[in-house]
N, C-alpha and C positions, 0 to 999 in steps of 0.2 A: 719438341717444338721447333719448327723451322723459323728462320728470321721473319718471313712474311706473316706467319701466324702470330708471332709475338707482336709485330707492328700492328696487325689487325686488332689484337687484344688491347694494345695501348690506345689505339684510336677509340675503341669502345669505352674504355674506362676514362679516357679524357672527356668523352661526352658526358659520362657520369660525373666527372669532376665539375664540369660546367653546369650541368642541369640537375643532378641527383643529390646534391649535397645541400645541407642547411647552413647558410652563411651566417655567422654571428661575430661581429667585430673582426678579429684576425684569426678565427678558428673555423675549421670545417668539421662538421659532425657527419659521420657516415655509418650506415648499418654495416655490421661485420660481414665480411665476404670470405670465401675460401682463401687460404694464405696466398696462393699465386695471384688470384684476382686482386687481393688487397695490396700486394706488392706492386702490381701494375698500376693500381690506382694511385699509390704514392709516387711512383715514377712519373706518371702523367701530371699529377698535381705539383710535383716538385718544380716544374717549369715556372710556376708562379713565384716560388721562393727565390729564383734566380733572376727575376724580371728586373730590368733596369728602370730607373726613375730619373726624370729630369727636374731638378729643383730650380724654378725660375723666380720664386718668391712673389710672383704677380698675383697669386691667389690670396695674398694677405692685404689687409686694408689698413691705411693709416692716413692721418691728415698731413703728416710730414715724415716722421720717423718714430720707430718704436723697437724695443727689444723683441727678438723672436722668442716665443714662449715654448717651454718644454713640451714635447709631444708632437710638435710640428714635423710632419714627414717621418715620424717614428724615431726622432732624435731628441736628446737633451742638449740645449744650446747655452753656451757660456760666453758672454760678451759678443754675441753675434746679433747685430741689429739689421733692420731692413728699412728702406726709405723710398719714397717717391724721389727719384734721383734729381729731378728738377728743383726740389726743395733744398738740396744740399750744395748744388753748384757744379762747376765744370768737371772737377776730378771724378765725381760720381756719375755725372751725365756721360762722360767718356767711357766709364766702366759698365754702362748699361747695355746688355746684349738684347734682352727682351724687355719691352716697356710694360708698365711704368716703373717697376721696382728693381732695386739692387740691394744686395746684402753688403754689410761692411762691419769692421771691428770698431767697437765704441771707443772713443777717446784715443785711438791709435794703440790700444793695449792688445796684448795677446788674446786670441780667440780660439774656441774649440767647440766641437760637437761630438757627442757619443751616442751610439745606438741604444735604444731602450732595452732591447733584448737581442741575443744572437750576435752575429758578425756581419760585416758588409765589405764591399770593395769600393774604394774611391777611384773612379775611372778617369774623370777629367773635370775641368772647370775653366772658366774665363776669369782672369785676375788682372786688375788694373791698379797700379800704384797711385796714391794720392800725394805722398811726400817722400818716397824712397825709390830704390832701384832693384830691390829683390825681396822675396819672402822666403821663409823656411817653413816647410810643411812636414810635420812628423805624424807617423801613423803608429798607434799602439794597439796591441792585443792584450787587454787587461792592463797590467802595470809594465808590460814588456815593450820596450821601444823596438819596433820592427823596421820602420822606414824613417829616414831623416835626410832631407835633401833641400838645398837652396835653389831657387828658380829666379832668373832675371825677369823683371817686369818693368813697364814704363807707364807714364801717365797720359800718353797721347791716344792710346787705343787699348782695348783688352788684349791680353796675351792668352792664347789657348794653351793650356798645359795638360798633357797626358800623364797621369800619375801611375796607374797600375798598382795601387796599394790594395792588396788582397787580404782577406781574412783578418780584418782589423775591427776594433770596437770603438776607437776614438781617433779623431783628427785634431791636431794642435797646430795653430798657425801663428807665426810671429814675423815682424818686419815692418814696423811703421804703420801708417794709415793705408788701407787698401780696400778695394771693392771686389766683391765676388758675384758672379752671375752664372746661371745655367750650369749648375753642378750636376754631373751624372754619377749616380751611384748604382750599385747592384747588391741586392740581398743575396746572401750565400748560406744562410743557416736554415736547417729543416729539423724540427723536433716533433717526434711522435710520442704521445702520451696516452696511456689507458684512461678511459673515461666511462666507467660503468659498463654498459653493454655496447657502447660505441667506442670509436677511436677518434681522438682529437688530433688534428694536424695543425700545427702552428708554424708561423714563419715571422721574420722580423717585420715590424709594422711599417718599415719603409718600402716593402715590396708591393708591387702592383700586378694585377692580373689582366 
């Protein structure tokens, strides 16, 4: 197989990934193919599993503020709230990158979110302090602490932070009251599971295609 033929096959099976699969929740069911074709299908569809997602929280509805419920964007959320920033005042208004909502840590306590399944990468976010000058962001893979770094932030405007935390399952944030907006994440996990006469392709529920 020449590189051009392989790329041609990838294009063919990418088309099948888009049009020939039955989508159900976060699974793709496909008829069994010859091994090489099946491998190419997985390679093409794997692009979905590594797709980036921008969390703006603007698709959530509230009269003022509410906790983010588990399952949103494929994560479980602990003490992460969202608000119409105008309802909370200047510190949170300053921290809003995309209107109308912003995320924040309730009562100034530590906050965290973990992926429902698989792993992900924390790429970047805008962070604004409400009553402090820095935050510490930790990244875990399971119970193992992989990343641990403090970042300076201020209350006048959002600080854009590039994290580059790869292959993690949980983010834990501490550092007084802060606002979060426009978090960029990337799904990194791909799981292939036998399913009767079909094959089931699954990926973290935070991934988008």
